[in-house]
Backbone bond lengths (Angstrom), bond angles and torsions (degrees), N, CA, C in turn:
res aa  C-N    CA-C-N  psi(-1)  N-CA   C-N-CA  omega(-1)  CA-C   N-CA-C  phi
1 M - - - 1.455 - - 1.537 110.80 -
2 S 1.315 116.44 -41.85 1.456 118.72 -177.53 1.529 111.25 -68.32
3 Y 1.343 117.58 -28.20 1.459 120.78 178.02 1.527 110.07 -60.79
4 Y 1.321 116.97 -46.67 1.464 121.01 -178.85 1.527 111.36 -66.19
5 K 1.317 116.34 -35.21 1.460 119.99 178.34 1.528 110.01 -66.14
6 R 1.337 117.62 -44.20 1.463 121.55 178.14 1.519 110.86 -66.37
7 W 1.343 116.89 -38.47 1.464 120.71 178.80 1.525 110.01 -62.97
8 K 1.327 116.34 -44.00 1.465 121.21 -179.83 1.528 110.48 -62.42
9 E 1.324 117.73 -42.88 1.463 120.85 178.12 1.530 110.92 -65.04
10 G 1.333 116.45 -40.05 1.455 120.18 178.28 1.521 111.86 -63.70
11 M 1.324 117.06 -39.35 1.464 120.80 179.32 1.523 111.51 -67.26
12 K 1.312 117.14 -30.06 1.470 120.00 177.49 1.521 110.98 -69.26
13 N 1.328 116.50 -29.68 1.464 120.86 -174.61 1.524 113.50 -96.85
14 I 1.310 118.50 5.24 1.466 120.77 -179.03 1.529 109.46 -72.41
15 T 1.312 114.94 139.04 1.466 119.36 179.58 1.530 109.67 -87.31
16 P 1.311 117.76 157.97 1.467 119.67 176.77 1.529 112.32 -58.51
17 L 1.325 117.10 -33.95 1.457 120.84 178.62 1.533 111.10 -65.59
18 Q 1.324 116.52 -42.81 1.462 120.65 176.87 1.524 110.77 -64.95
19 Q 1.309 116.63 -38.20 1.462 120.88 179.24 1.528 110.72 -64.60
20 L 1.328 117.20 -42.89 1.464 120.63 178.18 1.524 111.49 -64.30
21 H 1.332 116.62 -40.26 1.463 120.07 179.11 1.526 110.41 -63.79
22 A 1.311 117.34 -44.21 1.467 121.10 179.23 1.533 110.75 -63.31
23 K 1.308 116.45 -39.77 1.459 120.95 178.98 1.527 110.57 -64.11
24 M 1.330 116.59 -43.11 1.456 121.44 179.99 1.531 110.44 -62.79
25 V 1.326 117.41 -46.81 1.463 121.83 179.53 1.535 110.20 -63.80
26 G 1.307 116.92 -39.10 1.465 121.13 178.68 1.522 112.57 -63.35
27 H 1.317 116.48 -40.36 1.464 119.87 178.47 1.526 111.22 -65.86
28 Y 1.341 116.39 -40.75 1.465 118.96 177.70 1.528 110.88 -63.75
29 G 1.315 116.78 -42.50 1.465 120.70 177.90 1.514 112.10 -63.74
30 G 1.323 115.69 -40.85 1.466 120.07 178.06 1.518 111.70 -63.94
31 A 1.317 116.81 -41.71 1.465 120.66 179.12 1.526 110.55 -64.84
32 L 1.321 117.33 -39.94 1.463 120.60 178.23 1.528 110.77 -63.31
33 G 1.320 116.51 -45.39 1.465 120.67 177.94 1.520 112.20 -61.39
34 L 1.317 116.36 -40.59 1.457 120.24 178.59 1.526 111.55 -67.36
35 C 1.334 116.97 -35.32 1.471 120.16 176.38 1.524 110.48 -62.52
36 L 1.310 116.10 -45.51 1.466 119.99 178.67 1.535 110.85 -63.08
37 A 1.318 116.86 -42.11 1.463 120.61 179.11 1.530 110.50 -63.84
38 T 1.326 117.47 -38.23 1.464 120.89 178.62 1.524 110.73 -64.05
39 V 1.325 116.85 -43.94 1.462 120.51 178.71 1.536 110.13 -60.09
40 V 1.311 116.88 -44.81 1.471 120.53 179.83 1.525 110.50 -64.22
41 M 1.325 117.04 -42.92 1.467 119.74 -179.62 1.527 111.40 -63.53
42 L 1.317 116.90 -41.77 1.466 119.85 178.27 1.527 111.03 -68.38
43 W 1.316 117.29 -37.48 1.459 122.30 178.37 1.531 111.04 -64.62
44 K 1.340 115.85 -38.20 1.468 120.91 178.98 1.525 112.11 -79.20
45 G 1.309 117.40 -6.72 1.459 120.43 178.20 1.512 114.40 88.98
46 V 1.294 117.66 12.86 1.464 121.42 179.22 1.528 107.69 -98.45
47 W 1.328 115.59 66.23 1.459 121.34 -173.44 1.522 112.57 -64.47
48 Y 1.330 118.30 -33.31 1.463 120.72 -177.37 1.525 110.93 -65.72
49 F 1.315 118.32 -34.25 1.462 120.48 175.28 1.525 109.97 -75.08
50 G 1.321 116.55 -30.28 1.462 121.69 175.87 1.512 111.47 -61.98
51 V 1.336 116.89 -36.81 1.470 121.10 177.78 1.533 109.76 -63.82
52 F 1.321 115.98 -44.28 1.469 120.64 177.33 1.527 110.54 -59.46
53 L 1.319 116.42 -44.99 1.457 120.25 -179.61 1.533 111.88 -65.75
54 F 1.327 116.31 -35.10 1.466 119.59 176.92 1.527 110.87 -58.02
55 F 1.320 116.98 -44.60 1.459 119.74 -179.11 1.532 111.25 -71.29
56 M 1.318 117.81 -28.36 1.460 120.22 174.28 1.536 110.08 -68.38
57 I 1.331 116.39 -37.19 1.462 120.38 176.18 1.530 109.36 -63.26
58 W 1.317 115.90 -42.63 1.463 121.47 179.03 1.534 110.46 -57.06
59 L 1.328 116.56 -46.17 1.467 120.37 179.10 1.525 111.28 -64.48
60 Q 1.328 116.52 -43.00 1.461 120.33 178.86 1.524 111.24 -60.62
61 A 1.330 115.98 -42.20 1.465 120.23 -179.02 1.530 110.98 -63.23
62 W 1.329 117.53 -43.15 1.465 120.32 179.21 1.520 111.23 -66.52
63 E 1.325 117.21 -39.28 1.460 120.60 177.84 1.526 110.71 -66.07
64 A 1.327 116.74 -39.39 1.463 120.48 178.04 1.526 110.42 -64.01
65 L 1.316 116.65 -42.33 1.464 120.93 178.37 1.527 110.88 -61.82
66 G 1.321 116.37 -44.50 1.468 120.28 178.29 1.518 111.93 -63.43
67 A 1.337 117.19 -41.23 1.467 120.85 178.61 1.523 110.27 -65.68
68 K 1.339 116.84 -37.60 1.462 120.51 178.61 1.529 110.83 -64.67
69 Q 1.323 117.07 -41.43 1.462 120.72 178.45 1.528 111.04 -66.12
70 R 1.334 116.85 -42.88 1.467 119.83 177.93 1.529 111.01 -63.81
71 Y 1.339 116.81 -37.84 1.456 121.37 178.68 1.527 110.41 -64.03
72 G 1.330 116.77 -45.04 1.462 120.46 177.92 1.518 112.10 -62.26
73 N 1.320 115.94 -41.98 1.468 120.16 177.92 1.525 111.19 -64.26
74 A 1.328 116.39 -39.53 1.463 119.90 179.55 1.525 110.91 -66.52
75 L 1.334 117.27 -39.43 1.470 120.30 176.47 1.525 110.98 -62.34
76 E 1.326 115.87 -43.65 1.461 120.89 178.82 1.519 111.23 -63.30
77 M 1.320 117.23 -41.60 1.455 121.13 179.84 1.531 110.23 -66.90
78 Q 1.334 116.67 -39.98 1.454 119.95 178.68 1.531 110.69 -63.49
79 K 1.319 116.24 -41.60 1.466 120.77 177.96 1.528 110.80 -61.66
80 R 1.319 116.16 -44.52 1.471 120.74 -179.71 1.525 110.90 -65.33
81 M 1.330 116.97 -38.95 1.473 120.58 178.81 1.525 110.64 -64.07
82 E 1.340 116.96 -38.94 1.460 120.45 177.66 1.519 110.95 -65.53
83 E 1.341 116.77 -39.53 1.461 120.49 176.61 1.519 111.37 -62.81
84 L 1.325 116.50 -44.18 1.463 120.49 179.19 1.519 111.51 -64.55
85 Q 1.335 116.50 -36.79 1.460 119.87 178.91 1.527 110.49 -66.58
86 K 1.327 117.17 -40.61 1.465 120.46 177.53 1.523 110.63 -63.93
87 E 1.339 116.78 -40.45 1.460 120.52 178.67 1.520 111.19 -63.62
88 S 1.339 116.64 -40.46 1.462 118.88 -179.10 1.524 111.06 -71.01
89 E 1.326 117.72 -31.04 1.459 120.53 176.89 1.531 110.86 -68.81
90 N 1.337 116.76 -31.19 1.456 121.57 177.99 1.529 112.09 -83.83
91 G 1.290 117.58 0.02 1.469 121.28 -178.95 1.500 112.65 71.59
92 G 1.327 116.75 26.63 1.456 120.32 179.12 1.514 112.94 80.56
93 V 1.346 116.94 11.84 1.461 120.70 179.96 1.531 108.52 -106.71
94 E 1.318 115.86 124.68 1.453 120.88 178.90 1.514 108.01 -129.85
95 D 1.318 117.44 125.05 1.473 123.02 -179.95 1.530 111.06 57.70
96 G 1.311 117.13 35.73 1.452 120.42 177.37 1.513 114.87 77.77
97 V 1.322 117.97 3.45 1.458 122.32 -178.50 1.526 107.91 -116.38
98 R 1.334 115.54 128.13 1.466 119.36 179.14 1.516 108.97 -72.82
99 I 1.334 114.75 130.71 1.464 121.25 -178.22 1.512 110.65 -87.03
């Protein structure tokens, strides 16, 4: 019971950046699993199911790419926000020059 309570609290405190990273890793793992399943299906002679799995891999790959781009954008935005916060703490003065 306490495990679920801690899990629920942890999920409430997850940042969007952590969520994007987990999503990206999950898509890569899913694509890898689907690749292995496709190889097994083709090896067993169930080519028609292999075709279905191929298109599932395609979807996973596109979702992973999109998650990777969103993750990169979020990192860039976080970096820029930190820079802006430092500038505002300095009163708009950087290296002795008012910005």
